[in-house]
Backbone as CSV, one residue per row, in Angstrom:
resi,resn,N_x,N_y,N_z,CA_x,CA_y,CA_z,C_x,C_y,C_z
1,MET,88.540,90.206,104.404,89.071,91.434,104.949,88.073,92.049,105.910
2,PRO,88.524,92.594,106.992,87.599,93.072,108.023,86.986,94.395,107.644
3,PRO,85.807,94.705,108.211,85.281,96.041,108.021,86.244,97.064,108.578
4,PRO,86.325,98.266,107.972,87.336,99.233,108.392,87.307,99.575,109.862
5,SER,86.104,99.523,110.487,86.015,99.918,111.889,86.054,98.733,112.840
6,ALA,86.399,97.532,112.321,86.489,96.373,113.211,87.542,96.618,114.270
7,SER,87.283,96.186,115.467,88.196,96.452,116.579,88.868,95.173,117.024
8,SER,90.157,95.274,117.330,90.870,94.120,117.873,90.829,94.112,119.393
9,SER,90.172,95.132,119.967,90.089,95.233,121.416,88.986,94.333,121.945
10,ASP,89.152,93.906,123.194,88.109,93.110,123.830,87.054,93.986,124.495
11,ALA,87.257,95.316,124.458,86.298,96.216,125.089,84.992,96.216,124.317
12,PRO,83.853,96.380,125.009,82.566,96.401,124.320,82.516,97.546,123.327
13,GLU,81.888,97.301,122.158,81.730,98.342,121.168,80.581,99.266,121.564
14,PRO,80.667,100.555,121.212,79.494,101.421,121.371,78.336,100.860,120.553
15,ASP,77.112,101.061,121.026,75.957,100.468,120.363,75.876,100.843,118.896
16,LEU,76.082,102.136,118.547,75.956,102.573,117.165,77.005,101.899,116.294
17,ARG,78.216,101.790,116.809,79.281,101.133,116.056,78.942,99.669,115.832
18,ARG,78.440,99.016,116.862,78.061,97.603,116.730,76.966,97.429,115.692
19,VAL,75.955,98.314,115.714,74.849,98.217,114.767,75.351,98.399,113.340
20,ARG,76.233,99.385,113.132,76.767,99.615,111.791,77.538,98.403,111.304
21,ARG,78.330,97.799,112.195,79.083,96.612,111.806,78.143,95.483,111.420
22,GLU,77.098,95.277,112.198,76.157,94.198,111.914,75.395,94.445,110.624
23,VAL,75.098,95.715,110.335,74.438,96.028,109.076,75.352,95.669,107.912
24,ARG,76.648,96.042,108.000,77.596,95.728,106.937,77.712,94.228,106.734
25,GLN,77.653,93.466,107.798,77.824,92.020,107.703,76.508,91.289,107.444
26,GLY,75.413,92.015,107.342,74.140,91.393,107.040,73.420,90.817,108.239
27,ARG,73.963,90.985,109.443,73.354,90.373,110.619,72.062,91.071,111.031
28,ALA,71.892,92.333,110.619,70.735,93.086,111.073,69.515,92.894,110.173
29,ALA,69.653,92.181,109.064,68.525,91.969,108.154,67.607,90.886,108.716
30,PRO,66.389,91.230,109.124,65.525,90.252,109.805,65.032,89.139,108.897
31,TRP,65.110,89.334,107.575,64.586,88.323,106.662,65.686,87.398,106.127
32,LEU,66.921,87.574,106.624,68.025,86.718,106.201,68.568,85.931,107.387
33,GLU,69.075,84.747,107.114,69.758,83.997,108.158,71.096,84.653,108.470
34,ALA,71.593,84.461,109.684,72.853,85.077,110.091,73.985,84.579,109.190
35,PRO,74.837,85.482,108.699,75.939,85.066,107.828,77.081,84.446,108.621
36,ASP,77.896,83.692,107.933,79.135,83.180,108.496,80.243,84.081,107.958
37,VAL,80.886,84.866,108.829,81.833,85.894,108.405,83.266,85.444,108.657
38,ARG,84.115,85.574,107.636,85.543,85.325,107.761,86.260,86.675,107.799
39,ALA,87.022,86.935,108.842,87.707,88.215,108.994,89.212,88.005,108.920
40,ALA,89.915,89.087,108.601,91.382,89.059,108.563,91.895,90.377,109.097
41,GLU,93.112,90.362,109.595,93.724,91.600,110.065,93.917,92.559,108.902
42,PRO,93.781,93.875,109.125,94.032,94.833,108.050,95.407,94.601,107.427
43,GLY,95.456,94.597,106.106,96.699,94.318,105.408,96.823,92.882,104.953
44,SER,95.836,92.056,105.281,95.813,90.668,104.830,94.389,90.347,104.384
45,ARG,94.178,89.134,103.940,92.846,88.771,103.456,92.444,87.391,103.962
46,ALA,91.151,87.190,104.028,90.606,85.892,104.413,90.370,85.054,103.162
47,GLN,90.189,83.777,103.359,89.948,82.851,102.261,88.576,82.219,102.435
48,ALA,87.820,82.137,101.349,86.503,81.510,101.409,86.640,80.028,101.739
49,GLU,85.768,79.557,102.609,85.747,78.143,102.973,84.356,77.595,102.693
50,ILE,84.295,76.385,102.171,83.005,75.762,101.902,82.355,75.372,103.224
51,ILE,81.159,75.910,103.452,80.412,75.642,104.673,79.046,75.097,104.279
52,GLU,78.631,74.013,104.915,77.326,73.414,104.612,76.211,74.420,104.890
53,GLY,75.310,74.550,103.931,74.157,75.433,104.088,74.356,76.844,103.552
54,ILE,75.586,77.211,103.180,75.842,78.545,102.640,75.470,78.551,101.159
55,ASP,74.661,79.538,100.735,74.247,79.588,99.335,74.834,80.769,98.575
56,VAL,75.550,81.673,99.259,76.250,82.777,98.597,77.600,82.984,99.279
57,TYR,78.657,83.012,98.501,79.988,83.367,98.990,80.345,84.719,98.389
58,ALA,80.649,85.688,99.242,80.847,87.055,98.765,82.070,87.689,99.411
59,TRP,82.829,88.434,98.616,83.976,89.183,99.137,84.332,90.296,98.151
60,PRO,85.116,91.288,98.595,85.547,92.357,97.692,86.740,91.925,96.848
61,HIS,86.736,92.341,95.596,87.888,92.080,94.731,89.089,92.899,95.200
62,ASN,88.829,94.134,95.623,89.903,95.009,96.074,89.439,95.792,97.288
63,GLU,90.306,95.851,98.318,89.972,96.572,99.543,90.610,97.966,99.465
64,THR,89.766,98.965,99.208,90.263,100.310,98.923,90.977,100.929,100.110
65,SER,90.584,100.611,101.302,91.143,101.250,102.491,92.552,100.770,102.806
66,THR,92.847,99.506,102.557,94.113,98.922,103.013,95.049,98.504,101.891
67,GLY,94.566,98.486,100.642,95.425,98.062,99.547,95.614,96.569,99.457
68,VAL,94.575,95.814,99.774,94.603,94.353,99.644,93.697,93.949,98.484
69,ALA,94.182,93.068,97.631,93.363,92.519,96.547,93.190,91.022,96.759
70,ALA,92.021,90.527,96.373,91.715,89.106,96.528,91.672,88.426,95.167
71,THR,91.941,87.134,95.165,91.805,86.361,93.934,90.323,86.107,93.664
72,ILE,89.988,86.001,92.387,88.603,85.722,91.994,88.548,84.304,91.452
73,GLU,88.018,83.420,92.264,87.908,82.018,91.890,86.620,81.463,92.475
74,ARG,85.813,80.870,91.638,84.509,80.365,92.066,84.646,79.352,93.201
75,VAL,83.804,79.483,94.198,83.776,78.517,95.292,82.998,77.292,94.819
76,ALA,83.652,76.143,94.832,83.067,74.930,94.266,82.113,74.269,95.251
77,ALA,81.083,75.019,95.632,80.051,74.481,96.523,78.779,74.288,95.710
78,ASP,78.168,73.142,95.833,77.013,72.782,95.021,75.883,73.796,95.206
79,GLY,75.488,74.447,94.102,74.349,75.359,94.123,74.629,76.739,94.676
80,ALA,75.831,76.999,95.182,76.149,78.293,95.772,76.601,79.281,94.698
81,LEU,76.354,80.560,94.953,76.785,81.629,94.058,78.048,82.297,94.604
82,THR,78.905,82.734,93.695,80.089,83.511,94.062,79.840,84.952,93.639
83,VAL,79.838,85.860,94.613,79.445,87.254,94.387,80.600,88.168,94.787
84,ILE,80.987,89.074,93.890,82.174,89.892,94.090,81.823,91.382,94.032
85,ASP,82.214,92.101,95.091,82.113,93.560,95.133,83.389,94.109,94.497
86,ALA,83.248,94.828,93.376,84.428,95.165,92.568,84.607,96.653,92.305
87,THR,84.031,97.518,93.126,84.026,98.942,92.779,85.412,99.516,92.533
88,SER,86.394,99.251,93.369,87.711,99.856,93.141,88.624,98.966,92.311
89,ALA,88.113,97.825,91.841,88.908,96.913,91.017,88.482,96.942,89.557
90,ALA,87.191,97.117,89.305,86.649,96.992,87.951,87.344,97.947,86.990
91,GLY,87.824,97.397,85.899,88.507,98.201,84.901,89.978,98.388,85.165
92,GLY,90.499,97.817,86.259,91.906,97.996,86.577,92.629,96.723,86.949
93,ILE,91.872,95.636,87.199,92.470,94.344,87.539,91.891,93.290,86.605
94,ASP,92.745,92.606,85.884,92.287,91.564,84.969,91.797,90.359,85.765
95,PHE,90.778,89.688,85.270,90.235,88.514,85.956,89.385,87.732,84.969
96,ASP,88.968,86.551,85.384,88.120,85.677,84.571,86.692,85.791,85.081
97,VAL,85.839,86.458,84.311,84.469,86.715,84.774,83.683,85.420,84.941
98,THR,84.101,84.340,84.278,83.375,83.075,84.424,83.569,82.465,85.807
99,GLN,84.506,83.013,86.598,84.726,82.529,87.953,83.779,83.183,88.957
100,THR,82.853,84.000,88.501,81.897,84.658,89.383,80.478,84.429,88.876
101,ASP,79.524,84.656,89.766,78.114,84.689,89.363,77.590,86.118,89.321
102,VAL,78.112,86.952,90.187,77.781,88.377,90.155,79.064,89.161,90.395
103,TYR,79.379,90.058,89.464,80.534,90.945,89.599,79.978,92.353,89.470
104,TYR,79.866,93.053,90.609,79.143,94.332,90.592,80.042,95.477,91.043
105,PHE,79.749,96.671,90.531,80.629,97.814,90.792,79.944,99.119,90.411
106,ALA,80.439,100.189,91.022,80.142,101.547,90.586,81.342,102.040,89.781
107,PRO,81.163,103.041,88.895,82.216,103.366,87.934,83.155,104.497,88.322
108,GLN,83.259,104.831,89.630,83.982,106.051,89.982,85.479,105.868,90.223
109,LYS,86.025,104.693,89.997,87.458,104.488,90.247,88.196,104.311,88.917
110,ASN,88.561,103.078,88.559,89.277,102.856,87.305,88.464,103.237,86.080
111,LEU,87.159,103.235,86.205,86.315,103.525,85.054,86.069,105.018,84.874
112,GLY,86.760,105.841,85.646,86.873,107.258,85.360,85.594,108.054,85.393
113,SER,84.590,107.593,86.120,83.304,108.279,86.123,82.931,108.670,87.549
114,ASP,81.633,108.873,87.801,81.133,109.235,89.121,80.371,108.075,89.736
115,GLY,80.102,108.185,91.040,79.288,107.176,91.723,77.807,107.422,91.474
116,GLY,76.960,106.747,92.254,75.516,106.929,92.122,74.877,106.009,91.109
117,LEU,75.649,105.103,90.516,75.138,104.175,89.515,75.938,102.882,89.657
118,TRP,75.259,101.745,89.524,75.991,100.482,89.630,75.694,99.583,88.445
119,PHE,76.665,98.719,88.161,76.562,97.756,87.079,76.893,96.374,87.640
120,ALA,76.415,95.343,86.960,76.729,93.983,87.391,76.741,93.048,86.191
121,ALA,77.736,92.166,86.165,77.743,91.040,85.236,77.214,89.846,86.010
122,MET,76.134,89.242,85.516,75.461,88.167,86.250,75.393,86.893,85.411
123,SER,75.611,85.768,86.071,75.505,84.472,85.413,74.041,84.054,85.318
124,PRO,73.723,83.078,84.453,72.354,82.550,84.419,71.889,82.029,85.779
125,ALA,72.813,81.451,86.550,72.432,80.944,87.870,72.025,82.082,88.797
126,ALA,72.701,83.217,88.697,72.349,84.368,89.525,70.993,84.931,89.111
127,ILE,70.754,85.015,87.809,69.460,85.507,87.323,68.337,84.588,87.803
128,GLU,68.571,83.284,87.729,67.552,82.332,88.194,67.279,82.512,89.670
129,ARG,68.321,82.728,90.476,68.149,82.924,91.920,67.321,84.194,92.174
130,ILE,67.628,85.267,91.453,66.891,86.528,91.607,65.423,86.338,91.280
131,GLU,65.140,85.664,90.172,63.745,85.438,89.761,63.002,84.578,90.781
132,ARG,63.696,83.553,91.279,63.049,82.628,92.215,62.727,83.312,93.540
133,ILE,63.672,84.109,94.058,63.425,84.791,95.328,62.332,85.847,95.175
134,ALA,62.343,86.542,94.034,61.316,87.570,93.802,59.921,86.964,93.758
135,ALA,59.838,85.704,93.319,58.535,85.043,93.240,58.108,84.416,94.558
136,SER,58.972,84.446,95.553,58.644,83.883,96.861,57.977,84.938,97.735
137,ASN,57.783,84.607,98.986,57.151,85.550,99.920,58.178,86.342,100.728
138,ARG,59.444,86.231,100.366,60.467,86.964,101.125,60.255,88.470,100.960
139,TYR,60.429,89.196,102.055,60.323,90.652,102.001,61.557,91.239,101.322
140,ILE,61.350,92.059,100.307,62.438,92.736,99.608,62.042,94.201,99.447
141,PRO,62.759,95.134,100.074,62.470,96.553,99.846,62.572,96.869,98.353
142,GLU,61.663,97.673,97.845,61.631,97.965,96.411,62.967,98.514,95.922
143,PHE,63.586,99.374,96.708,64.826,100.010,96.272,65.974,99.009,96.204
144,LEU,65.855,97.879,96.928,66.899,96.853,96.928,66.521,95.638,96.090
145,SER,65.492,95.778,95.283,65.013,94.654,94.480,65.906,94.433,93.263
146,LEU,66.631,93.339,93.254,67.436,93.002,92.086,66.562,92.638,90.892
147,LYS,65.368,92.129,91.172,64.425,91.826,90.075,64.065,93.110,89.331
148,ASN,63.837,94.198,90.049,63.574,95.475,89.395,64.755,95.903,88.542
149,ALA,65.969,95.713,89.071,67.170,96.105,88.325,67.315,95.285,87.051
150,VAL,67.091,93.962,87.148,67.214,93.092,85.975,66.145,93.444,84.943
151,ASP,64.912,93.630,85.396,63.827,93.951,84.459,64.094,95.257,83.718
152,ASN,64.546,96.261,84.450,64.836,97.542,83.802,66.032,97.425,82.866
153,SER,67.024,96.640,83.242,68.197,96.461,82.398,67.820,95.827,81.059
154,ARG,66.925,94.866,81.096,66.502,94.204,79.864,65.743,95.154,78.937
155,LEU,65.213,96.219,79.492,64.529,97.258,78.707,65.471,98.411,78.360
156,ASN,66.772,98.232,78.675,67.757,99.302,78.477,67.369,100.560,79.237
157,GLN,66.880,100.365,80.444,66.485,101.472,81.295,67.213,101.363,82.632
158,THR,67.227,102.472,83.363,67.713,102.454,84.732,66.528,102.613,85.671
159,LEU,66.679,102.074,86.882,65.597,102.198,87.860,65.389,103.654,88.239
160,ASN,66.509,104.379,88.379,66.464,105.821,88.628,67.279,106.517,87.550
161,THR,66.915,107.734,87.219,67.587,108.455,86.143,68.976,108.904,86.581
162,PRO,70.033,108.431,85.915,71.395,108.848,86.282,71.765,110.158,85.597
163,ALA,72.813,110.793,86.099,73.338,111.971,85.420,73.969,111.542,84.094
164,LEU,73.690,112.289,83.018,74.253,111.949,81.716,75.774,112.057,81.717
165,THR,76.314,112.968,82.531,77.769,113.105,82.614,78.410,111.805,83.078
166,THR,77.767,111.133,84.025,78.283,109.854,84.523,78.403,108.845,83.386
167,LEU,77.374,108.755,82.567,77.386,107.803,81.458,78.395,108.213,80.388
168,HIS,78.501,109.522,80.132,79.452,110.002,79.124,80.894,109.688,79.543
169,LEU,81.220,109.972,80.806,82.568,109.680,81.293,82.867,108.189,81.230
170,LEU,81.904,107.377,81.633,82.082,105.927,81.613,82.296,105.432,80.192
171,ASP,81.481,105.908,79.262,81.603,105.475,77.864,82.976,105.850,77.296
172,SER,83.427,107.061,77.567,84.726,107.503,77.062,85.853,106.657,77.634
173,GLN,85.766,106.352,78.926,86.811,105.551,79.568,86.836,104.137,79.007
174,LEU,85.674,103.541,78.819,85.612,102.189,78.269,86.178,102.144,76.858
175,GLN,85.854,103.156,76.050,86.407,103.190,74.696,87.928,103.302,74.736
176,TRP,88.441,104.144,75.635,89.894,104.323,75.749,90.574,103.027,76.165
177,ILE,90.007,102.338,77.160,90.586,101.067,77.611,90.551,100.036,76.495
178,ASN,89.411,99.895,75.830,89.280,98.897,74.767,90.173,99.218,73.570
179,ASP,90.319,100.495,73.229,91.180,100.884,72.107,92.648,100.551,72.379
180,ASN,93.016,100.474,73.658,94.403,100.199,74.015,94.676,98.723,74.300
181,GLY,93.651,97.891,74.246,93.889,96.460,74.455,92.991,95.799,75.477
182,GLY,92.044,96.560,76.036,91.068,95.963,76.930,91.573,95.772,78.349
183,LEU,90.924,94.866,79.057,91.202,94.687,80.482,92.614,94.162,80.739
184,ALA,93.128,93.328,79.843,94.497,92.825,80.021,95.493,93.986,79.974
185,TRP,95.286,94.935,79.064,96.157,96.113,78.986,96.019,96.956,80.254
186,ALA,94.775,97.169,80.690,94.544,97.973,81.889,95.201,97.341,83.101
187,GLY,95.072,96.018,83.230,95.689,95.327,84.358,97.209,95.428,84.340
188,GLY,97.799,95.361,83.142,99.243,95.513,83.040,99.701,96.920,83.389
189,ARG,98.900,97.912,83.042,99.252,99.307,83.315,99.206,99.599,84.819
190,THR,98.164,99.142,85.505,98.104,99.368,86.949,99.178,98.571,87.679
191,ALA,99.486,97.376,87.183,100.548,96.575,87.800,101.895,97.279,87.669
192,GLU,102.147,97.916,86.532,103.399,98.652,86.339,103.515,99.806,87.332
193,SER,102.424,100.560,87.471,102.447,101.713,88.378,102.615,101.278,89.829
194,SER,101.832,100.298,90.245,101.888,99.873,91.648,103.213,99.208,91.980
195,GLN,103.753,98.431,91.038,105.016,97.745,91.319,106.151,98.733,91.518
196,ALA,106.093,99.861,90.806,107.116,100.891,91.002,107.106,101.374,92.445
197,LEU,105.937,101.546,93.020,105.822,101.982,94.411,106.265,100.892,95.374
198,TYR,105.832,99.654,95.124,106.228,98.560,96.013,107.746,98.359,95.991
199,ASP,108.339,98.421,94.802,109.792,98.247,94.702,110.509,99.365,95.447
200,TRP,110.004,100.590,95.304,110.615,101.722,95.996,110.539,101.545,97.511
201,ALA,109.367,101.151,98.003,109.185,101.003,99.446,110.065,99.885,100.006
202,GLU,110.186,98.788,99.268,111.005,97.671,99.752,112.488,98.031,99.784
203,ALA,112.891,98.951,98.908,114.295,99.353,98.879,114.588,100.509,99.832
204,SER,113.542,101.127,100.365,113.711,102.302,101.220,114.147,101.907,102.627
205,GLU,114.859,102.806,103.272,115.258,102.593,104.662,114.181,103.055,105.635
206,VAL,113.208,103.833,105.161,112.193,104.402,106.069,110.773,104.030,105.682
207,ALA,110.597,103.280,104.603,109.254,102.922,104.140,109.179,101.431,103.860
208,THR,107.977,100.895,103.931,107.753,99.477,103.631,106.314,99.295,103.186
209,PRO,106.039,98.369,102.283,104.641,98.108,101.914,103.834,97.655,103.134
210,PHE,102.664,98.258,103.339,101.811,97.855,104.458,101.359,96.409,104.298
211,VAL,101.024,96.013,103.083,100.608,94.638,102.807,101.877,93.815,102.608
212,THR,102.202,92.985,103.568,103.497,92.303,103.570,103.576,91.158,102.562
213,ASP,102.473,90.480,102.312,102.465,89.354,101.378,102.275,89.892,99.959
214,PRO,103.267,89.756,99.069,103.116,90.283,97.710,101.893,89.737,96.983
215,ALA,101.484,88.516,97.312,100.315,87.928,96.646,99.022,88.619,97.046
216,HIS,99.034,89.360,98.145,97.839,90.051,98.617,97.814,91.523,98.211
217,ARG,98.876,92.009,97.598,98.978,93.436,97.304,98.109,93.851,96.118
218,SER,97.421,94.967,96.303,96.565,95.503,95.251,97.387,96.206,94.185
219,PRO,97.019,96.049,92.905,97.669,96.820,91.853,97.045,98.191,91.634
220,VAL,95.944,98.483,92.321,95.252,99.758,92.076,95.199,100.679,93.287
221,VAL,95.523,100.190,94.469,95.621,101.014,95.675,96.841,100.540,96.457
222,VAL,97.826,101.413,96.609,99.079,101.048,97.277,99.166,101.772,98.616
223,THR,99.399,101.018,99.675,99.571,101.602,101.010,101.008,101.389,101.463
224,ILE,101.633,102.483,101.867,103.043,102.467,102.250,103.172,102.943,103.688
225,ASP,103.720,102.103,104.562,104.001,102.486,105.947,105.350,103.186,106.032
226,PHE,105.458,104.104,107.005,106.720,104.801,107.232,107.207,104.559,108.659
227,ASP,108.507,104.631,108.817,109.141,104.533,110.119,108.617,105.641,111.035
228,ASP,108.617,105.372,112.329,108.107,106.356,113.286,108.886,107.665,113.259
229,SER,110.094,107.636,112.739,110.888,108.872,112.651,110.406,109.792,111.531
230,ILE,109.501,109.270,110.682,108.998,110.031,109.543,107.533,110.370,109.770
231,ASP,107.162,111.609,109.498,105.779,112.055,109.617,105.103,111.923,108.256
232,ALA,104.393,110.821,108.044,103.741,110.593,106.756,102.693,111.660,106.468
233,ALA,101.977,112.101,107.514,100.989,113.163,107.311,101.670,114.448,106.841
234,GLY,102.879,114.703,107.360,103.631,115.869,106.924,104.046,115.760,105.462
235,ILE,104.415,114.549,105.037,104.741,114.339,103.619,103.529,114.634,102.748
236,ALA,102.379,114.085,103.140,101.152,114.301,102.364,100.799,115.784,102.311
237,LYS,100.977,116.481,103.429,100.670,117.912,103.480,101.593,118.695,102.555
238,THR,102.869,118.363,102.550,103.823,119.047,101.675,103.522,118.755,100.210
239,LEU,103.218,117.514,99.900,102.845,117.170,98.531,101.622,117.956,98.080
240,ARG,100.615,118.018,98.943,99.383,118.735,98.604,99.662,120.219,98.358
241,ALA,100.526,120.806,99.187,100.857,122.229,99.024,101.544,122.497,97.692
242,ASN,102.090,121.440,97.093,102.766,121.581,95.809,101.990,120.932,94.664
243,GLY,100.692,120.758,94.869,99.825,120.297,93.788,99.747,118.807,93.593
244,ILE,100.329,118.026,94.503,100.235,116.562,94.429,99.276,116.135,95.528
245,VAL,98.071,115.746,95.154,97.002,115.607,96.139,96.583,114.148,96.334
246,ASP,95.809,113.959,97.407,95.138,112.680,97.687,96.110,111.520,97.901
247,THR,97.115,111.741,98.734,98.005,110.655,99.152,97.799,110.297,100.615
248,GLU,96.789,110.913,101.250,96.543,110.668,102.671,96.062,109.233,102.902
249,PRO,96.349,108.662,104.071,95.911,107.296,104.376,94.437,107.264,104.759
250,TYR,93.908,106.053,104.828,92.542,105.878,105.317,92.536,106.157,106.811
251,ARG,91.780,107.155,107.214,91.908,107.681,108.590,91.570,106.645,109.651
252,LYS,90.656,105.732,109.386,90.247,104.786,110.419,91.321,103.731,110.700
253,LEU,92.266,103.568,109.778,93.372,102.651,110.067,94.306,103.235,111.110
254,GLY,94.439,104.563,111.101,95.268,105.230,112.092,96.746,104.906,111.982
255,ARG,97.228,104.693,110.753,98.628,104.318,110.570,99.433,105.486,110.006
256,ASN,100.733,105.419,110.213,101.668,106.418,109.701,102.030,106.005,108.272
257,GLN,101.159,106.322,107.326,101.343,105.799,105.986,100.770,106.739,104.929
258,LEU,101.107,106.469,103.684,100.497,107.096,102.523,99.668,106.042,101.798
259,ARG,98.577,106.495,101.195,97.742,105.598,100.380,97.630,106.227,98.998
260,ILE,98.054,105.504,97.989,98.211,106.065,96.648,97.415,105.243,95.642
261,ALA,96.549,105.911,94.906,95.802,105.244,93.846,96.683,105.079,92.618
262,THR,96.667,103.893,92.042,97.367,103.643,90.785,96.351,103.137,89.756
263,PHE,95.223,103.839,89.694,94.165,103.473,88.755,94.668,103.586,87.314
264,VAL,93.953,102.978,86.404,94.416,102.868,85.028,94.584,104.223,84.351
265,SER,93.838,105.238,84.766,93.959,106.559,84.147,95.269,107.250,84.496
266,ILE,95.932,106.802,85.543,97.154,107.452,86.014,98.346,106.942,85.206
267,GLU,99.092,107.886,84.662,100.265,107.524,83.870,101.333,106.898,84.769
268,PRO,101.885,105.753,84.386,102.978,105.170,85.176,104.140,106.143,85.378
269,ASP,104.418,106.982,84.384,105.492,107.972,84.556,105.149,108.990,85.640
270,ASP,103.854,109.291,85.814,103.451,110.195,86.892,103.695,109.557,88.256
271,VAL,103.489,108.241,88.336,103.771,107.534,89.586,105.265,107.575,89.884
272,ARG,106.070,107.381,88.866,107.516,107.462,89.077,107.942,108.877,89.496
273,GLN,107.271,109.890,88.936,107.562,111.257,89.362,107.121,111.486,90.806
274,LEU,106.004,110.878,91.197,105.557,110.959,92.591,106.625,110.380,93.522
275,ILE,107.207,109.256,93.147,108.256,108.647,93.968,109.426,109.615,94.120
276,ARG,109.823,110.246,93.018,110.914,111.215,93.094,110.540,112.389,94.002
277,SER,109.261,112.786,93.957,108.805,113.890,94.805,108.836,113.509,96.282
278,ILE,108.421,112.279,96.592,108.474,111.823,97.984,109.924,111.789,98.469
279,ASP,110.798,111.258,97.616,112.225,111.228,97.993,112.740,112.635,98.261
280,TYR,112.339,113.585,97.450,112.797,114.969,97.638,112.308,115.518,98.972
281,VAL,111.028,115.249,99.287,110.482,115.720,100.569,111.245,115.085,101.725
282,LEU,111.505,113.785,101.630,112.245,113.089,102.688,113.650,113.663,102.862
283,GLU,114.313,113.926,101.765,115.688,114.427,101.833,115.764,115.847,102.389
284,ASN,114.658,116.594,102.259,114.689,118.005,102.660,113.780,118.318,103.855
285,SER,113.330,117.253,104.534,112.406,117.453,105.652,113.129,117.675,106.971
286,GLY,114.399,117.375,107.005,115.152,117.514,108.245,114.956,116.357,109.201
287,ALA,114.276,115.289,108.740,114.028,114.122,109.596,115.305,113.338,109.814
């Protein structure tokens, strides 16, 4: 999936925009070799390809801006690691952790907590890679040292002191998810909520799922496009004025759409009520 600010234009990018893009893609790191980047149009996803000399394959489990989710399957390349950015997926999409070497995330989405803290499930191969690189002469900024993170984790410590509220919220959410059946239950709950929205959009005369391929659709972030005759921003504004908030689209996409979180904490019945509310706004908007 492309970075949110990727441009399809052939016009030269402003220098600052280009630098930010290169930083996101790892091209600006002087101590790393240039990455091989696979991009896709917003609303679709790229597929990992085995390339000679690549030692890490990395992609997001869920693309929060566009509502695209990717499959988690280990890339069968000899000696390579499969690394997954899972911040908006963790705790809301079921998967097989053995298909990854690093599955890392912050807890502010499905895990019902705040940002500023990250967690990772790491395979023995990933730990070995971290130890080996730390023992080499490669330059690693202290704040980005995974060896520091692993060492502190083994001591049940954090590198920096987190807010206790963050940990309390995370612990409560994990207990709630596990008491109800664990990740499989959470994945089924988000799938129920998101499918209600996708079914509604497909049946609508003025709305359609932005992600056209059902296999690419996220169960935790749903993006709905509207016909040009409908003002999606006006719908979001009316909803907000009536206490239904945070349905606005990702601004950098610049689309006439709503973006709706269907995280595990959200009751599926609330999503169905949201659909009824959108229908009411549409019927009474004069469009």
